[in-house]
C-alpha positions in Angstrom: 58.5 10.2 193.2 61.6 11.7 194.7 62.0 15.5 194.1 65.6 16.4 193.0 67.4 19.7 193.5 67.6 20.1 189.7 63.8 20.0 189.5 63.5 22.6 192.3 66.1 24.8 190.6 64.3 24.6 187.3 60.9 25.6 188.8 62.6 28.4 190.7 64.4 29.7 187.6 61.2 29.8 185.6 58.9 31.3 188.2 61.1 33.2 190.6 59.5 31.2 193.4 61.3 30.4 196.6 62.8 27.0 197.3 59.9 26.2 199.7 57.2 27.1 197.2 58.9 25.2 194.4 59.3 22.1 196.5 55.7 22.2 197.7 54.4 22.6 194.2 56.6 19.7 193.0 55.4 17.5 195.9 51.8 18.3 195.2 52.2 17.1 191.6 54.5 14.1 192.3 57.5 15.7 190.7 55.8 16.8 187.5 57.6 20.1 186.6 55.1 21.3 184.0 52.2 20.9 186.5 54.1 22.6 189.2 54.9 25.5 186.9 51.3 25.8 185.9 50.1 25.6 189.5 52.5 28.4 190.7 51.6 30.6 187.7 47.8 30.2 188.3 48.0 30.5 192.1 49.9 33.7 191.9 52.5 32.5 194.3 55.3 33.1 191.8 56.3 36.7 191.8 56.0 38.5 188.4 58.8 40.6 187.0 58.0 44.1 185.9 58.2 43.2 182.2 56.7 39.7 182.8 54.7 39.7 179.6 54.9 41.2 176.2 51.8 43.2 176.8 53.3 44.9 179.9 56.5 45.7 178.0 54.5 47.2 175.1 52.5 49.3 177.5 55.7 50.7 179.0 57.0 51.5 175.5 53.7 53.2 174.6 53.8 55.3 177.8 57.4 56.4 177.0 56.5 57.3 173.5 53.5 59.3 174.7 55.5 61.1 177.3 58.1 62.0 174.6 55.4 63.3 172.3 53.8 65.6 174.9 57.2 66.8 176.2 58.4 69.7 174.0 61.8 70.9 173.0 61.8 74.7 172.8 64.4 76.9 171.1 64.0 80.6 172.1 65.8 83.8 171.5 64.9 87.1 173.1 61.8 85.6 174.8 60.5 84.5 171.3 59.9 80.8 170.6 61.8 79.9 167.4 61.2 76.2 167.5 58.7 74.0 169.4 58.9 70.3 168.6 58.2 67.0 170.4 61.2 65.6 172.3 60.8 62.3 170.4 61.6 64.1 167.2 64.8 65.7 168.8 65.9 62.2 169.9 65.4 60.8 166.4 67.2 63.7 164.8 70.1 63.2 167.2 70.3 59.5 166.4 70.0 59.9 162.6 72.1 63.0 162.1 74.2 63.1 165.2 77.2 65.2 163.9 75.0 67.7 162.0 72.6 67.9 164.9 75.4 68.5 167.4 77.0 71.2 165.2 73.6 72.9 164.8 73.1 72.9 168.6 76.6 74.4 169.2 76.1 77.1 166.6 72.7 78.0 168.1 74.3 78.2 171.5 77.0 80.5 170.2 74.4 82.7 168.6 72.5 83.2 171.9 69.6 80.7 171.5 68.3 79.0 174.6 67.1 75.5 174.8 64.3 74.3 177.1 62.6 70.9 177.6 59.1 71.5 178.8 56.8 68.8 180.1 53.0 69.4 180.5 53.6 69.1 184.2 55.3 72.5 184.9 57.4 71.1 187.8 59.5 69.0 185.4 60.8 71.8 183.2 64.5 71.8 182.4 66.6 74.5 180.9 69.7 73.6 179.0 71.1 77.2 179.3 70.7 79.3 182.4 67.6 81.5 182.2 69.6 84.7 182.6 73.3 84.1 181.9 74.1 87.8 182.3 73.0 87.9 185.9 75.1 84.8 186.8 78.1 86.5 185.2 77.4 89.7 187.1 77.0 87.7 190.4 80.4 86.1 189.8 82.1 89.4 189.0 80.6 91.1 192.1 81.7 88.2 194.2 85.3 88.5 192.8 85.3 92.3 193.5 84.1 91.7 197.1 87.1 89.4 197.9 
């Protein structure tokens, strides 16, 4: 049986195989596309995408949810922790009550509260407000006086 370009394109599209691999698989099974697809899948010649299966996708989602649960959103004032909640909860609150949540954050900033996102791995901590805003203001004013 003659192998057509359409058959090769179909096999390539479904498996992400190269033209050569798709053509060889089709020749091996006399143009039977289904058999060629099964062969490429079983032999591992067809490269897999990152989210190639539902299970891999669900594993990625589970990992993201777990990371969000162990990463904490801290609200502090005068070195005292006022609020310590998982980052996932902050994301849900921001999505559900976006205007109220944004207003609450702005009011807290004006009142001098600081926000930190803290992961269990101490290298990935992120501060939303500078750790010592007074020192940065003093540094800027001393730089202006020196000029």
